[in-house]
N, C-alpha and C positions, 0 to 999 in steps of 0.2 A: 133875134136876140143876140147881143154881143157875146162872144166867147173870147177868152184870152189865148194867145198863141205865142210860142217862143219864136222870135224873129231872127235872133243871132246868138251864137255861143262863143265862148273863148275860155282858155285856161292858161295858167302860168305856174311853173314850179321853179324854184331857185336852181342855179346851175350846179351847186355843190352836191354830189352824189355821196351818200354814206351807206356803205354796204354792211352786211352782217359781219364780215371779216373786220371791218373798221371798229365795230362795236366790241368785238372780241378783245381788242386792245384796251378797252375802257372798263370792262366788267367781266365777271365770270359767266360767260355764255358761249354759244357756238352757232355757226351758220346752220348746222343740222338741227339743233334744238329750236332755233327761231323758225326755220322753214317748216318743220314738222308740226309745230303748234299754231303757226299763224299764216304760213304761205308767203311771208314777206321775204324778199331777197335784198332789196335796197329801198332807200327813201331819200328825200331831199331835205337839206337843212339850209336855213338862211345864213348869210354872213352878218357880222356885227353891224348894227345900225339899220338893218332892213326889217320892216314891220308889216303887220297885217294890211295896212292901207297901201303900202308899196306893192305887195303881191296882188292885191285887189285891182290896183290901177292897171297893171299889165294885162290881166285877164279881161278887164272891162274894155280896154282899147280894142282887143280882138273882137269881143262880142259886138261892140258898137260898129266896127268896120263891117262885119258880116251882116249886121242888120241894116247897113246902108244909111246910118244916121250919125250925128255927132253929139257930143255932150250937151250942146245947146238945145237939142231936140228932146232931152229927157224931162220928165215931169216929176220924177220921184226916184229915190235910191233906197234899196233895202239891203243891208249887209248883215249876214249871219256869221257869228264868230264866238268861240269860247275864250279866245286869246287876244282881246283888244289891245291896241298899242298902249293905252293908258287906262287907269281905273275910270277916269272921266276926263274929257268928253269921250263919246263913243267913236268908233273907227269910221262909221258911215260919213260923218261930217268931214273927216280928214280925207276920205276918198272924194267927196264932193269938191273939196278945195283943190286936190291934185288934178282932178278932171277939168276944173274950170267950168263947172256946171251951174253957173249963175247962183241964184239963191233958192233953189228947189229944196224940198224937204228931204231929210236923210234919217233913216231909222235903223237902229241896231236891233238884231234879234238874237236872244241868248238861249236857244234851245239845243245847243251842242250838236250832237250827231244828227238830230232831226231838224236842225236849223234851216237848211236849204228848203226842204219841203214846206215847213211852216212859212217861210218867206215867200215861196211860190204861191202858197194859198192866199196870203195877204195881197200879193200883187194881182192874183186872179180876181179877187173880190173888187178891188179898185177899178180894174178894167171893165168888169161886167156891169158895174154901176155907172160907168162913164165918168168917174171922178178923174182918172188919169188915162193918157193914151200911150205913153212910153215909160216903162219902168225898168230900171236896172236892178237885177237881183244877183247878189254875189255871196259866195261862201269863201271865206279866207281864214287861214290859220298859220300861226308860227308856234308850233308845239315845242320845237327844239330848245327854245329858251326857257322852258318851264318844266322839263322833265329831269329826273335824277339819273344822270348818265354814269351810274356806278352800280356795283353789284346789288346793294339793297333795293334799288329802283328798277332792276332789269325787267321784271315781269310787265311793267307798264311802258318803260322807256323804249323797248324794242319795237313797240307797235306803231309809234307815231311819226309822221312826217309833216313837212311844211308845203303849202301850196294854196292856190286860189282858182276858183271856177266862176264864170259869170254867164248870165243870160239876159237878153233884152226881151221884155214881154210887152205885147201890144194887142190891139183888138183884131178880131176877124169875124166876118159874117158867114164864113163857109160852114155849112151845117155839118155837125159831127166832127169838126176839126178842132185842134187846139187842146187846152186843158179841159178834160171832160169832168173831172171831180178831184177833190182832195179830201183827206180824212186824217184827223189829228187826235192824238190821245196822250195821256200822261198818267203816272201813278207815283205821286210824290213820296209815298211812304218808303220808297226804296232809294231816296235821294242820296243817302250816305253810302250806298254800295258802290258808287262810282262818282267820285267827287274830289275837289280840292278844298280843304277845310279853311286854309288861311292864305292871305289876309281876308278877314271877314268883318263886316260892320257890326256883327253881333258881339264882337269882342272889343274891349277898350283897354289898351290900344288894339288896333286891328291886327297887328302882328307883333310878336315879341322875339327876343333872342332865343328863348326857350323853344318856341314853336319852330324856329328855323333849325335849331340843333336837333329837334325831334323829327325833322323832315315833313312837318305838317303843311308846308307850302307846296309840296309835290303831290301830283295826282295819285289816288289810291283806288284800287279796284278789287272787288271780290269776283275773280274771273269765272268761277264755276257758276255762281248765281247769275251773272250777266249772260253767260252762254245759255243757261237754261231758260231764262226769260226771253232772250232774243229769238231762239228757235221756236218759241211758242207765239210770240207777238208778230213776227214777220209774216207767217202764213195768215194770221187773222187780218192783218192790214191789207195784204194782197187780195184775199178773198172778199173783203169789204169793198174794195175799189171795183172789182169785177162784178160783184152782185149789184152795186149801185148803177152800173151801166149795161147790165144784161149781157155780159161777156163771160166766156169760159176761159180757163187757163190755156187751152189749146189755141185761143185766138191771139194770145200775146206774141208779138214778134221779137221784142227785146225786154228782158227783165234786168233792171239795174238796182241792186241792193247797196245800201251804205257799205262802203269798203272798210269794215271793222276787223274782220278776221276771215281768211279764206275758208277755214273749216266751218264757220257758221254759214257762210254763203253756200258752200257745197252741201251741207246738211239740209238746209232749207230747200234748195233746188231739188235735191234727190227725194225729199219727203213729199214734195208737191209733184214730182215726176215731170219737172220742166227739163226739156232737153238741154244738154250742155251748150250747144251752139246758140241758144237763145239767151244765155246768161252772160252779161258782160262784166269782166273783172280786170282791174289794173292794180290791185293792192300789192301785187308782186313787185311793182316798180316804184310805188309811191308810199306804201304803208297806209296807215289810217290818217287821213287828212280831215276827219270830222266833218264840219259843215261844208268843206270844199269837195268832199269825195264824190258826191253825186254829180254836181255840175262838171267836174273834171271828166268823169266817166261819160257823161252825155256828149261832151265835145269830142272826146276821142272816138266814141262809137260813131258819131256823125262823120268825122274825117276818114274813118276806116271803112265807111259804107255799110256799117251794121244797121244804122238807122237811116231809113230812106223816106221819101215822100209817101205818106199813107201808112207808115209803120205804126203799130199800136205798141206803145212803150209804157211799161209799168215801173214806177219808182217806189221804193220802200226803204224805211230807215228805222233804226232802234238805237237808243243810247241813253246817256246820263239823264237822270231825272226821276224815274225812268220816263222817257218819252218815246213814242213811235208814231209813224205817219206813212201815208201812201198817196200817190197821185197817179192817175191814168191819163195818158196824153195820146191823141191821134195826131201824128206828125203831118 
């Protein structure tokens, strides 16, 4: 039976580094306050005119090169983002054009922090059924153009950064290798606890001067509620993936959680008694890059030798929606 396998990985972040000290100049905050509450030291911001598809292109080039294939070898593109270049069309088709990937299908996935695992799950099913043989899966975000970089928006603005991560997924017949399972969940009754209200097609017009004046086009989050749900759902998703494949927590070689907040990651790892050396974190350098955070972490963990041939890697995410997900992969 065919299994799907990650054949190549890549990531890209913009060159412009924005430190906590830089944010101190824009809002009433401090490096100490940000680090104590989030663990973030710096993040990357795009320059004007650079969008989601541009970041995705650079990450995709790396992933394709490491997979040993070119854009012409791809059968399908899946791009996860909450910050598309435009309302429509989606950013996946813009990436298809920038890659020069002929007329293959291109799909946008809008599951925010869980977007990459949702996208990986879709790719996994296409590969298993034999529908496609080479799928590019990308998470890409440009948060910096959509947050309130002033004191009223500081609780959210300090969290986010820009970047993209990509993987190429293809088939393998090696028993017990590749993507072993994926698990997807949502609880939409909490949608407004972490959201951007406007512009929205529920309104006519979709955005007004009043909405802008009230800051309703900026992301809003009830931080304590998100924290409480995250530390409950992460362990559920992790244990679900392990149980589905008859593994124990001790069998995991690398645990990669969505890089939302270092305090959440540390709390979950400690509650599950996962040793620190098995948990990969890079939020300190990049902040929360939403759909891009897991593929960026995968690529860095590979390049640093944390993930090796035969490693058992568990991915898990939680975020807006609320959505949460997990995936277990034998490298």
